[in-house]
C-alpha positions in Angstrom: -22.3 6.0 8.0 -21.7 2.3 8.9 -22.6 -0.5 6.5 -26.2 -1.7 6.7 -26.8 -4.9 8.8 -26.1 -7.9 6.6 -28.3 -10.9 6.0 -27.5 -13.9 8.3 -24.2 -15.4 7.3 -21.2 -17.4 8.3 -17.6 -16.1 8.0 -15.3 -18.4 6.0 -12.1 -16.4 5.5 -10.2 -13.7 7.3 -7.4 -11.7 5.6 -5.5 -9.3 7.9 -3.3 -6.7 6.3 -1.2 -4.2 8.1 1.2 -1.4 7.2 3.5 0.3 9.6 5.7 3.3 8.8 8.9 4.1 10.5 11.5 7.0 10.3 15.0 5.6 10.4 18.0 7.1 12.1 19.7 7.5 8.7 16.9 9.8 7.5 15.1 7.3 5.3 11.8 5.5 6.0 10.7 1.9 6.3 7.2 0.7 5.4 6.5 -2.7 6.8 3.6 -4.7 5.4 2.1 -8.0 6.5 -0.6 -10.2 5.2 -2.2 -13.1 7.1 -4.9 -15.4 5.7 -6.8 -17.8 7.9 -9.9 -19.9 7.4 -12.7 -20.4 10.0 -12.9 -24.1 9.0 -10.6 -27.0 8.2 -9.1 -26.2 4.8 -7.9 -29.1 2.6 -4.9 -28.3 0.4 -2.8 -30.5 -1.8 0.0 -30.3 0.7 -2.3 -31.2 3.7 -5.2 -29.9 5.7 -4.9 -26.6 7.5 -6.9 -26.2 10.8 -8.6 -22.9 11.6 -5.7 -22.0 13.9 -3.1 -22.4 11.1 -2.6 -19.5 8.7 -2.7 -20.4 5.0 -0.5 -17.3 4.2 1.8 -15.2 6.3 3.8 -12.8 4.1 5.8 -9.7 5.0 7.7 -7.0 3.2 9.9 -4.1 4.3 10.5 -1.3 1.8 13.0 1.5 2.6 12.2 4.8 0.8 13.4 8.4 0.8 11.2 11.5 1.0 10.9 11.4 -2.9 9.2 8.0 -2.5 12.1 6.2 -4.2 12.6 2.5 -3.2 16.1 2.2 -1.7 15.8 -1.4 -0.5 13.2 -4.1 -0.2 13.0 -7.4 1.6 10.1 -9.9 1.3 9.3 -13.0 3.2 6.8 -15.8 2.9 6.6 -17.7 6.2 3.4 -19.6 5.9 2.2 -20.8 2.4 0.2 -23.5 0.7 3.3 -24.9 -1.1 6.4 -24.8 1.1 9.6 -24.8 -0.8 7.9 -23.3 -3.8 5.9 -20.2 -2.8 8.8 -18.9 -0.7 11.4 -19.1 -3.5 10.2 -15.9 -5.2 10.6 -13.5 -2.3 14.2 -12.4 -3.3 13.0 -11.4 -6.8 11.1 -8.5 -5.2 14.4 -6.7 -5.0 13.8 -5.9 -8.7 11.6 -3.0 -7.4 14.6 -1.2 -6.0 14.8 2.2 -7.8 11.1 2.3 -8.5 9.1 5.3 -7.2 6.0 4.6 -5.1 4.2 7.6 -6.5 5.1 7.2 -10.2 4.1 3.9 -11.8 4.8 1.6 -8.9 1.9 -0.7 -9.5 2.9 -0.9 -13.2 6.4 -1.7 -12.2 5.1 -4.6 -10.0 3.1 -5.9 -12.9 6.0 -5.6 -15.3 8.7 -7.2 -13.1 6.6 -9.6 -11.0 3.3 -10.1 -12.7 1.9 -13.6 -13.2 4.3 -16.4 -12.8 7.2 -13.9 -12.3 6.0 -13.2 -8.8 3.6 -14.1 -6.0 0.0 -12.8 -6.3 -0.2 -12.2 -2.6 3.1 -10.4 -2.2 2.4 -8.3 -5.2 -1.1 -7.3 -3.8 0.5 -6.5 -0.5 3.1 -4.2 -2.1 0.5 -2.5 -4.3 -0.9 -0.5 -1.4 2.6 0.7 -0.2 2.1 4.2 -1.9 -0.8 5.1 0.3 0.9 3.7 3.4 3.9 5.8 2.6 1.8 8.9 2.2 0.2 8.3 5.6 3.7 7.7 7.1 4.8 11.2 5.9 1.5 12.8 7.0 2.1 15.1 10.0 5.9 15.3 9.5 5.3 18.7 8.0 2.3 21.0 8.1 0.1 19.4 5.5 -1.0 22.7 4.1 2.6 23.7 3.3 3.6 20.8 1.0 7.1 19.5 0.6 9.8 21.9 -0.7 7.1 24.5 -1.3 5.3 22.2 -3.7 1.5 21.6 -3.8 0.7 19.1 -1.0 0.6 15.6 -2.5 -2.9 14.9 -1.4 -4.5 17.7 -3.4 -6.2 16.6 -6.6 -5.8 13.0 -5.5 -9.5 12.5 -4.5 -12.8 14.2 -5.0 -12.8 15.9 -1.6 -9.4 17.6 -2.3 -10.0 18.9 -5.8 -8.1 22.2 -5.9 -11.2 23.7 -7.4 -13.4 22.5 -4.6 -14.8 23.9 -1.4 -12.6 21.9 1.0 -9.4 23.2 -0.6 -10.8 26.7 -0.5 -11.4 26.4 3.2 -8.5 24.3 4.4 -5.8 24.9 1.8 -6.5 28.5 0.5 -3.0 28.9 -0.8 -3.6 26.1 -3.3 -7.2 26.9 -4.2 -7.6 27.2 -8.0 -11.0 28.6 -8.7 -12.2 28.3 -12.2 -12.0 31.6 -14.0 -15.4 33.3 -14.2 -14.1 36.1 -16.4 -15.3 35.7 -19.9 -12.8 36.5 -22.6 -13.9 38.8 -25.4 
């Protein structure tokens, strides 16, 4: 169901975020992320005014992972920013995330290593959604009902629709359906 029609309004800001997943020839995977912020009006900054055709932010990251969602390499880039020569200095510090696992504490790792003044708010926000982009990259590489290495598919018990006690799992993933016991113990 689409959103209801909004009240009359004027757009002021546009943030475009994209994630692309790639399988590499060496068997690992790259997730590339990009964030672009623009304004629909002239935007005064301490470093000078930005016109509507000039992005306020253009930031990118490439994270290389394996099938266990472990970060093997990371590169970050800030190409457009409010404070040139300052904002872009932090990008190399994102290599601190090498060794982290996208599915186990990745957002916590970002906060610990790059939170606040230790990182860039925008790069950190961009990287925070890498886990779901990686999951979507792997989707379809193996029959989703099989799981990886005969383990329960990662998407099960990750949202309300795919609760292993629920109807959708009973229908589409019967192997993994875990009906609550109706047998009373005496």
